[in-house]
VOSEFI-243903 format. One record per residue (C-alpha): residue in one letter; x, y, z; residue number from 1. Coordinates in Angstrom, 3 decimals, always signed. Last residue first. Example, Ala and Ser with C-alpha at 12.3 -4.5 7.8 and 13.67 -1.06 7.14 Angstrom:
BEGIN
<resn=S; u=+13.670; v=-1.060; w=+7.140; resi=2>
<resn=A; u=+12.300; v=-4.500; w=+7.800; resi=1>
***
This chain:
BEGIN
<resn=X; u=+25.119; v=+10.717; w=+25.227; resi=153>
<resn=X; u=+22.634; v=+8.195; w=+26.636; resi=152>
<resn=X; u=+24.052; v=+5.190; w=+24.721; resi=151>
<resn=X; u=+20.955; v=+4.407; w=+22.682; resi=150>
<resn=X; u=+21.363; v=+6.651; w=+19.711; resi=149>
<resn=X; u=+19.292; v=+7.685; w=+16.686; resi=148>
<resn=X; u=+15.918; v=+7.654; w=+18.446; resi=147>
<resn=X; u=+17.010; v=+10.497; w=+20.732; resi=146>
<resn=X; u=+18.319; v=+12.473; w=+17.762; resi=145>
<resn=X; u=+22.003; v=+13.227; w=+17.536; resi=144>
<resn=X; u=+23.207; v=+16.773; w=+16.805; resi=143>
<resn=X; u=+24.838; v=+17.210; w=+13.376; resi=142>
<resn=X; u=+21.496; v=+18.372; w=+11.846; resi=141>
<resn=X; u=+21.161; v=+16.942; w=+8.338; resi=140>
<resn=X; u=+19.387; v=+13.804; w=+9.503; resi=139>
<resn=X; u=+16.595; v=+13.689; w=+6.952; resi=138>
<resn=X; u=+15.847; v=+9.965; w=+6.724; resi=137>
<resn=X; u=+14.550; v=+9.526; w=+10.276; resi=136>
<resn=X; u=+13.536; v=+13.171; w=+10.649; resi=135>
<resn=X; u=+9.840; v=+12.646; w=+11.449; resi=134>
<resn=X; u=+10.515; v=+9.849; w=+13.958; resi=133>
<resn=X; u=+8.319; v=+6.820; w=+13.296; resi=132>
<resn=X; u=+11.340; v=+4.771; w=+12.240; resi=131>
<resn=X; u=+12.586; v=+4.625; w=+15.838; resi=130>
<resn=X; u=+9.690; v=+2.257; w=+16.548; resi=129>
<resn=X; u=+11.524; v=-0.167; w=+14.243; resi=128>
<resn=X; u=+14.080; v=-0.816; w=+16.990; resi=127>
<resn=X; u=+17.413; v=-1.766; w=+15.437; resi=126>
<resn=X; u=+19.431; v=-4.088; w=+17.630; resi=125>
<resn=X; u=+22.392; v=-2.845; w=+19.689; resi=124>
<resn=X; u=+25.469; v=-5.024; w=+20.094; resi=123>
<resn=X; u=+28.371; v=-5.514; w=+22.469; resi=122>
<resn=X; u=+31.004; v=-2.999; w=+23.590; resi=121>
<resn=X; u=+33.607; v=-4.481; w=+21.204; resi=120>
<resn=X; u=+31.322; v=-3.403; w=+18.388; resi=119>
<resn=X; u=+28.020; v=-4.324; w=+16.749; resi=118>
<resn=X; u=+25.018; v=-2.427; w=+15.394; resi=117>
<resn=X; u=+22.170; v=-4.711; w=+14.469; resi=116>
<resn=X; u=+20.180; v=-6.251; w=+11.637; resi=115>
<resn=X; u=+17.774; v=-8.924; w=+12.798; resi=114>
<resn=X; u=+18.319; v=-12.646; w=+12.208; resi=113>
<resn=X; u=+15.530; v=-14.568; w=+10.471; resi=112>
<resn=X; u=+15.365; v=-18.361; w=+10.728; resi=111>
<resn=X; u=+14.364; v=-20.852; w=+8.031; resi=110>
<resn=X; u=+17.907; v=-22.151; w=+7.629; resi=109>
<resn=X; u=+19.449; v=-18.721; w=+7.217; resi=108>
<resn=X; u=+17.837; v=-15.277; w=+6.752; resi=107>
<resn=X; u=+19.930; v=-12.127; w=+7.142; resi=106>
<resn=X; u=+19.832; v=-8.671; w=+8.683; resi=105>
<resn=X; u=+22.787; v=-6.368; w=+7.906; resi=104>
<resn=X; u=+25.552; v=-5.990; w=+10.477; resi=103>
<resn=X; u=+26.198; v=-2.267; w=+10.983; resi=102>
<resn=X; u=+29.443; v=-1.091; w=+12.628; resi=101>
<resn=X; u=+30.032; v=+0.532; w=+16.024; resi=100>
<resn=X; u=+33.455; v=+2.039; w=+16.739; resi=99>
<resn=X; u=+32.165; v=+5.287; w=+18.252; resi=98>
<resn=X; u=+28.532; v=+5.070; w=+19.354; resi=97>
<resn=X; u=+25.026; v=+4.774; w=+17.874; resi=96>
<resn=X; u=+26.462; v=+4.824; w=+14.343; resi=95>
<resn=X; u=+25.207; v=+7.838; w=+12.407; resi=94>
<resn=X; u=+22.448; v=+7.342; w=+9.908; resi=93>
<resn=X; u=+21.769; v=+7.392; w=+6.198; resi=92>
<resn=X; u=+18.799; v=+5.347; w=+5.092; resi=91>
<resn=X; u=+17.656; v=+2.228; w=+3.259; resi=90>
<resn=X; u=+13.922; v=+1.674; w=+3.168; resi=89>
<resn=X; u=+12.456; v=-1.004; w=+5.469; resi=88>
<resn=X; u=+10.198; v=-3.393; w=+3.570; resi=87>
<resn=X; u=+7.697; v=-5.496; w=+5.531; resi=86>
<resn=X; u=+7.591; v=-9.270; w=+5.523; resi=85>
<resn=X; u=+4.499; v=-11.337; w=+6.347; resi=84>
<resn=X; u=+2.909; v=-13.358; w=+9.153; resi=83>
<resn=X; u=+3.355; v=-10.780; w=+11.911; resi=82>
<resn=X; u=+6.068; v=-8.337; w=+10.920; resi=81>
<resn=X; u=+9.178; v=-9.942; w=+9.505; resi=80>
<resn=X; u=+11.930; v=-7.675; w=+8.156; resi=79>
<resn=X; u=+12.852; v=-6.864; w=+4.556; resi=78>
<resn=X; u=+15.925; v=-4.728; w=+3.923; resi=77>
<resn=X; u=+17.186; v=-1.347; w=+2.755; resi=76>
<resn=X; u=+20.950; v=-0.762; w=+3.035; resi=75>
<resn=X; u=+22.155; v=+1.225; w=+6.037; resi=74>
<resn=X; u=+24.381; v=+4.026; w=+4.728; resi=73>
<resn=X; u=+26.735; v=+5.481; w=+7.358; resi=72>
<resn=X; u=+26.962; v=+9.164; w=+8.246; resi=71>
<resn=X; u=+30.054; v=+10.802; w=+9.786; resi=70>
<resn=X; u=+31.016; v=+12.656; w=+6.583; resi=69>
<resn=X; u=+27.673; v=+14.400; w=+6.232; resi=68>
<resn=X; u=+24.299; v=+14.211; w=+4.475; resi=67>
<resn=X; u=+25.428; v=+11.457; w=+2.080; resi=66>
<resn=X; u=+23.617; v=+11.775; w=-1.225; resi=65>
<resn=X; u=+20.364; v=+9.914; w=-1.674; resi=64>
<resn=X; u=+20.515; v=+6.237; w=-2.682; resi=63>
<resn=X; u=+18.175; v=+5.455; w=-5.572; resi=62>
<resn=X; u=+15.994; v=+2.366; w=-5.251; resi=61>
<resn=X; u=+15.798; v=-1.282; w=-6.253; resi=60>
<resn=X; u=+13.929; v=-3.537; w=-3.838; resi=59>
<resn=X; u=+15.573; v=-6.481; w=-2.116; resi=58>
<resn=X; u=+14.376; v=-9.990; w=-3.126; resi=57>
<resn=X; u=+11.516; v=-11.377; w=-1.048; resi=56>
<resn=X; u=+12.117; v=-12.651; w=+2.503; resi=55>
<resn=X; u=+12.703; v=-16.336; w=+3.221; resi=54>
<resn=X; u=+9.861; v=-18.455; w=+4.548; resi=53>
<resn=X; u=+7.038; v=-17.456; w=+6.880; resi=52>
<resn=X; u=+7.958; v=-19.671; w=+9.774; resi=51>
<resn=X; u=+5.973; v=-19.011; w=+12.875; resi=50>
<resn=X; u=+7.701; v=-19.874; w=+16.070; resi=49>
<resn=X; u=+7.205; v=-22.164; w=+19.004; resi=48>
<resn=X; u=+8.497; v=-22.263; w=+22.516; resi=47>
<resn=X; u=+7.671; v=-24.448; w=+25.467; resi=46>
<resn=X; u=+9.765; v=-24.308; w=+28.578; resi=45>
<resn=X; u=+9.107; v=-27.127; w=+31.014; resi=44>
<resn=X; u=+7.454; v=-26.097; w=+34.281; resi=43>
<resn=X; u=+4.117; v=-27.649; w=+33.293; resi=42>
<resn=X; u=+5.883; v=-30.903; w=+32.398; resi=41>
<resn=X; u=+7.164; v=-31.241; w=+35.957; resi=40>
<resn=X; u=+3.690; v=-30.558; w=+37.330; resi=39>
<resn=X; u=+2.198; v=-33.135; w=+34.941; resi=38>
<resn=X; u=+4.608; v=-35.786; w=+36.338; resi=37>
<resn=X; u=+3.706; v=-35.069; w=+39.973; resi=36>
<resn=X; u=+0.397; v=-36.954; w=+40.077; resi=35>
<resn=X; u=+1.597; v=-39.987; w=+38.164; resi=34>
<resn=X; u=+4.813; v=-40.147; w=+40.189; resi=33>
<resn=X; u=+2.891; v=-39.856; w=+43.436; resi=32>
<resn=X; u=+0.515; v=-42.651; w=+42.388; resi=31>
<resn=X; u=+3.454; v=-44.921; w=+41.554; resi=30>
<resn=X; u=+5.288; v=-44.063; w=+44.776; resi=29>
<resn=X; u=+2.192; v=-44.772; w=+46.881; resi=28>
<resn=X; u=+1.579; v=-48.116; w=+45.108; resi=27>
<resn=X; u=+5.213; v=-49.143; w=+45.653; resi=26>
<resn=X; u=+5.021; v=-48.212; w=+49.341; resi=25>
<resn=X; u=+1.758; v=-50.153; w=+49.796; resi=24>
<resn=X; u=+3.204; v=-53.170; w=+47.984; resi=23>
<resn=X; u=+6.355; v=-52.992; w=+50.127; resi=22>
<resn=X; u=+4.336; v=-52.648; w=+53.359; resi=21>
<resn=X; u=+2.137; v=-55.633; w=+52.413; resi=20>
<resn=X; u=+5.178; v=-57.774; w=+51.589; resi=19>
<resn=X; u=+6.822; v=-56.823; w=+54.867; resi=18>
<resn=X; u=+3.594; v=-57.666; w=+56.739; resi=17>
<resn=X; u=+3.341; v=-60.998; w=+54.959; resi=16>
<resn=X; u=+6.960; v=-61.802; w=+55.821; resi=15>
<resn=X; u=+6.399; v=-60.888; w=+59.498; resi=14>
<resn=X; u=+3.236; v=-63.018; w=+59.637; resi=13>
<resn=X; u=+5.176; v=-65.963; w=+58.179; resi=12>
<resn=X; u=+7.937; v=-65.513; w=+60.744; resi=11>
<resn=X; u=+5.391; v=-65.341; w=+63.610; resi=10>
<resn=X; u=+3.554; v=-68.367; w=+62.299; resi=9>
<resn=X; u=+6.817; v=-70.295; w=+62.145; resi=8>
<resn=X; u=+7.703; v=-69.115; w=+65.663; resi=7>
<resn=X; u=+4.298; v=-70.231; w=+66.997; resi=6>
<resn=X; u=+4.744; v=-73.678; w=+65.480; resi=5>
<resn=X; u=+7.360; v=-74.212; w=+68.226; resi=4>
<resn=X; u=+10.230; v=-76.433; w=+67.460; resi=3>
<resn=X; u=+11.122; v=-78.958; w=+70.250; resi=2>
<resn=X; u=+14.597; v=-80.205; w=+70.384; resi=1>
***
């Protein structure tokens, strides 16, 4: 039987072509991965916080008398503002809705948790912009103030 050298050359050429295609494919995948990796990192969520340590000890103050039977005393507390703590005086207020109770703010493991009203309906955090109201600590009128409630009653 006669073996043609042409078939050997053809097989060798085929192997070289396959090797070339594989190298080209590998190079393309490597370059693609290098180009797309920064895009994946860009979509990653990055968060950072500023730790300012635990708040100072609470201040001593006199609690005014309760303005009415449906008022609840919210104890004074420190809250973070920028890179320092700011004191929030205690005050009498009405719960934002029936069944709500106040959970005082606290600091645990380097993290501050805001004070909030809680109930079976969920929770409502205290918005310090409400404090700018002129009657914040003088709520003798039984009608609710707009900054006193957030349930649209």
